[in-house]
Each structure stands twice: as structure tokens, then as C-alpha cells.
Phi, psi and omega in degrees: 000121183284321178232097182302330179293342178294344178288343179287127180277354186288145174284169184303329182284351181223036176249124185242027170225113180273324187205154174260133174264329177207152176210120168256099188312126179077357185240305186197160176203158171234133180224177182230150169219125178265121178283105187287322183109344179261006178299137186303322184293337181289335181299325182253359185230071007229143181306126180084348180213066187294128178229136177289124182298145179302324180294332176287326175297319177294320177299322178298319176298316180298317180296314179294321176300322177296321177298315180298310183299319183284350181264002183297120182289345183259352183231125178300147178303146177273148174269151176056041180293125184225155170286120183237356178197147177223129174217155179064024181286135177226133178249118184254344183190187182224151176264150181238160177307138181096345180271154177246124179278141168252120185246135177233137178221136179231132174284121179265336180186156178224141173215103183059237181270012179249137182226128176261132182238138169249137181207169177208159178231132179230157163240114188062233178265357182278119176285123179261324184202152171215152180194157166251128183234159176243130172249144178223143178208177181263130176286138177285147181260000000 
């Protein structure tokens, strides 16, 4: 796969991974997202004090986790891969315009079309969010 980020089905307005810093195909990755300040959700969250919503931090983990899962050289990519579960999510802080998120995702397990991911989001050394998420997709025949 020449561009692992091409596996993301999200359009530009809902993509929260700008670049990969590392990728162990099928195992783990670290990526980045720069909070530009012009994202639509920031206008209302919160006027005069824009903060990236915690659910978007969790979505960033899911997106990077999908990139990792779809890059596994031993398992064909799944079709219709979706975020289907979140547990143990903790939001410790918020990102602001101008900050760059460091996102980490690790595949903890796979069973057929289900993949468990552990991830976290930081700005510098500050942990903003962590979660275990479930991705599910259809196996190709």
C-alpha cells in the first residue's frame, strides 16, 4: 500500500489524521492532526473559546486504528469498516486551534471482522484522551 491514509473513507471535513509518523503494518501506528481552527465544529464548541470535542479525539483514535488494521499484510482489508464500540474512554483535556495532536493506536486483537484497538491522543506530553475501541467490517470472500 503506497499511502496507508488512502484507506480512510472519510472526506476532508471529517478526517482527523493528517500524517503518519510511524506504521507497523497490522500492529500499531502514530499519526498527527493539526487543529487548524477553521473546523466547522469549533464554531459552536465553544464560541470565543474553541475546544476540540472529546468525541472527535476518540474518532481520531478510530481512524488511525482503521489505518493500522487495513494495513495488515497477513489479513485482507475489510469492507465497510466502521467504529462499532467504545469502552474505557477517558477525556483528560482538550485541544485548541494551533495545536498538533499526536495519536497512537495499537491493534490488541482480531476475531474475523472485529478488531480491538487501544489508543491515546496527546498534545506534547499531555494526555488528552485514551480509549479502547472496536472496529467491525465485512470480510471479503
